C-alpha positions as CSV (number, residue, x, y, z in Angstrom):
1,X,21.8,-22.4,27.6
2,X,18.8,-20.4,26.1
3,X,16.0,-22.3,24.1
4,X,14.5,-20.5,21.2
5,X,11.0,-21.0,19.8
6,X,11.5,-22.1,16.2
7,X,7.6,-21.4,15.5
8,X,8.0,-17.6,16.8
9,X,11.4,-17.3,15.1
10,X,9.9,-18.3,11.8
11,X,6.8,-16.1,12.1
12,X,9.3,-13.4,12.7
13,X,11.1,-14.1,9.3
14,X,8.0,-14.7,7.6
15,X,6.3,-11.3,8.8
16,X,9.6,-9.4,7.4
17,X,9.2,-11.4,4.2
18,X,5.8,-10.5,3.7
19,X,6.7,-6.5,4.5
20,X,9.2,-6.8,1.9
21,X,7.2,-8.7,-0.7
22,X,4.1,-6.0,0.1
23,X,6.1,-2.9,-0.5
24,X,9.1,-3.8,-2.6
25,X,10.0,-3.2,-6.1
26,X,12.8,-5.8,-6.2
27,X,12.8,-8.3,-9.1
28,X,11.6,-11.3,-6.4
29,X,8.8,-9.3,-5.1
30,X,7.5,-8.1,-8.6
31,X,7.8,-11.7,-9.9
32,X,5.7,-13.1,-7.1
33,X,3.0,-10.8,-7.2
34,X,2.6,-11.4,-11.0
35,X,2.6,-15.0,-10.2
36,X,0.1,-14.9,-7.1
37,X,-2.1,-11.8,-7.1
38,X,-4.7,-10.4,-9.2
39,X,-4.9,-7.2,-7.4
40,X,-3.4,-5.7,-4.3
41,X,-5.8,-7.4,-2.1
42,X,-7.1,-10.6,-4.2
43,X,-5.3,-13.8,-4.4
44,X,-5.1,-15.6,-7.7
45,X,-7.2,-18.9,-7.1
46,X,-5.0,-20.8,-9.4
47,X,-1.1,-20.3,-9.2
48,X,2.3,-22.0,-10.1
49,X,3.5,-23.5,-6.8
50,X,5.9,-21.5,-4.6
51,X,7.8,-22.6,-1.7
52,X,7.7,-18.8,-0.2
53,X,4.0,-18.0,-1.2
54,X,2.2,-20.2,1.3
55,X,4.1,-18.7,4.5
56,X,3.5,-15.1,2.8
57,X,-0.1,-15.6,2.3
58,X,-0.6,-16.3,6.0
59,X,0.7,-12.8,7.1
60,X,-0.2,-10.6,4.0
61,X,-3.4,-9.1,5.0
62,X,-2.3,-8.6,8.7
63,X,0.8,-6.3,6.8
64,X,-1.7,-4.6,4.8
65,X,-4.0,-3.9,7.6
66,X,-1.3,-2.5,10.0
67,X,1.1,-0.7,7.7
68,X,0.6,3.0,6.6
69,X,2.7,5.8,4.9
70,X,4.2,8.4,7.4
71,X,4.6,11.2,4.7
72,X,6.4,13.9,6.7
73,X,6.5,17.3,5.3
74,X,5.1,15.7,2.1
75,X,6.8,18.2,-0.3
76,X,8.0,15.5,-3.0
77,X,5.0,13.5,-2.9
78,X,2.3,14.0,-5.4
79,X,-1.2,14.4,-4.1
80,X,-3.0,12.6,-6.8
81,X,-0.4,10.5,-8.9
82,X,2.0,9.0,-6.2
83,X,1.2,5.9,-4.3
84,X,1.2,7.5,-0.9
85,X,-2.0,6.3,0.8
86,X,-2.9,3.2,-1.2
87,X,-2.2,1.5,-4.4
88,X,-3.0,2.3,-7.0
89,X,-2.8,6.0,-7.1
90,X,-5.5,8.4,-5.8
91,X,-6.3,9.7,-9.2
92,X,-7.0,6.0,-10.2
93,X,-9.1,5.2,-7.1
94,X,-11.3,8.3,-7.4
95,X,-11.8,7.8,-11.1
96,X,-10.4,11.5,-11.8
97,X,-11.0,12.7,-15.3
98,X,-8.1,12.7,-17.3
99,X,-8.4,16.3,-18.0
100,X,-8.4,17.1,-14.3
101,X,-4.6,17.2,-13.0
102,X,-3.0,18.0,-9.9
103,X,0.4,18.4,-10.1
104,X,0.8,19.8,-6.5
105,X,2.5,17.8,-3.6
106,X,0.5,16.6,-0.4
107,X,1.8,19.7,1.7
108,X,-0.3,21.9,-0.7
109,X,-3.6,20.2,0.6
110,X,-2.6,19.1,4.0
111,X,-1.2,21.4,6.9
112,X,-1.1,20.6,10.6
113,X,-4.1,22.6,11.2
114,X,-6.2,22.4,8.0
115,X,-7.2,20.6,4.8
116,X,-7.9,21.7,1.4
117,X,-9.0,19.5,-0.8
118,X,-10.2,20.6,-4.5
119,X,-14.3,20.7,-4.8
120,X,-14.4,18.1,-7.6
121,X,-12.5,15.7,-5.2
122,X,-14.6,16.5,-2.2
123,X,-17.8,15.1,-4.5
124,X,-16.2,12.1,-4.8
125,X,-17.1,10.1,-1.5
126,X,-15.2,7.2,-2.2
127,X,-12.2,8.9,-2.3
128,X,-11.8,9.6,1.2
129,X,-12.1,6.3,2.5
130,X,-8.6,6.0,1.5
131,X,-7.0,8.7,3.4
132,X,-6.7,8.5,7.1
133,X,-5.3,11.9,8.6
134,X,-3.7,11.4,12.0
């Protein structure tokens, strides 16, 4: 007879729910985000009670800190406008002026041996703290 540690089992389920909550666009996730989050990384001080939020809250920072996107060949991900390395998009984080638009995909700027970022973006130091290249 096997004895299951219910505390560990519960934590595994909560981590899975937290991961789904963090990156899902399903109605339950969007609804809960509106109720409990000010921004992706800030909790509301006051929110309507939720039976699931206390469990998610304890693992939320862990999930955000230890997850990342693997973009592969990156031929279908827009460099500035898609949310491939953070939420919101890099164009919003960097404060890219409305007149400066890049419609190219990530593959145009990153290759296996080179990184070619447009000069206006290179001059925005806060832009690069959101990109980690492996």
